[in-house]
C-alpha positions as CSV (number, residue, x, y, z in Angstrom):
1,X,93.3,94.9,110.1
2,X,94.1,91.4,111.0
3,X,97.1,89.4,109.8
4,X,96.6,87.5,106.6
5,X,97.9,84.0,106.0
6,X,99.0,82.9,102.6
7,X,96.2,80.3,102.6
8,X,93.6,83.1,102.9
9,X,95.3,85.2,100.3
10,X,95.3,82.4,97.8
11,X,91.5,82.2,98.1
12,X,91.1,85.8,96.9
13,X,91.0,87.0,93.3
14,X,93.3,89.7,92.0
15,X,90.8,92.6,92.4
16,X,90.2,91.8,96.1
17,X,94.0,91.5,96.7
18,X,94.6,94.9,95.1
19,X,91.9,96.5,97.3
20,X,93.5,94.9,100.4
21,X,96.9,96.2,99.4
22,X,95.6,99.7,99.1
23,X,93.9,99.4,102.5
24,X,97.1,98.1,104.1
25,X,99.2,100.8,102.5
26,X,97.0,103.5,103.8
27,X,97.0,102.0,107.2
28,X,100.8,101.7,107.1
29,X,101.1,105.4,106.0
30,X,98.9,106.4,108.9
31,X,101.0,104.4,111.4
32,X,104.2,105.9,109.9
33,X,102.9,109.4,110.4
34,X,102.0,108.6,114.0
35,X,105.5,107.1,114.5
36,X,107.2,110.2,113.2
37,X,105.1,112.4,115.5
38,X,106.0,110.2,118.4
39,X,102.4,109.3,119.3
40,X,102.7,105.7,118.3
41,X,103.0,103.6,121.5
42,X,100.9,100.4,121.6
43,X,100.7,100.0,117.8
44,X,104.5,100.1,117.2
45,X,104.5,96.4,116.7
46,X,102.0,96.6,113.8
47,X,104.4,98.2,111.3
48,X,106.4,95.1,110.4
49,X,103.4,92.7,110.1
50,X,101.6,95.1,107.8
51,X,104.7,95.3,105.6
52,X,104.9,91.5,105.5
53,X,101.2,91.2,104.6
54,X,101.7,93.6,101.7
55,X,104.7,91.6,100.5
56,X,102.6,88.4,100.7
57,X,99.8,89.9,98.6
58,X,102.2,91.2,96.0
59,X,103.9,87.8,95.8
60,X,100.5,86.2,95.2
61,X,99.7,88.7,92.4
62,X,103.1,88.0,90.8
63,X,102.4,84.2,91.0
64,X,99.0,84.8,89.3
65,X,100.6,86.8,86.5
66,X,103.3,84.2,85.9
67,X,100.8,81.4,85.6
68,X,98.9,83.1,82.8
């Protein structure tokens, strides 16, 4: 999954953001399992960006709820 900018997140509706959050969380869980097994080498730098992307999407959802 590629990095998401706030500009691209703002163009999505809430349903699309929710699906992307689920996708990111499953990818993050998979990477965490690999990290705990010790088989995570080249992808070790992907954990933090995925967490940041999830935080961005959750922030956008909260902004959308507060504007209603």
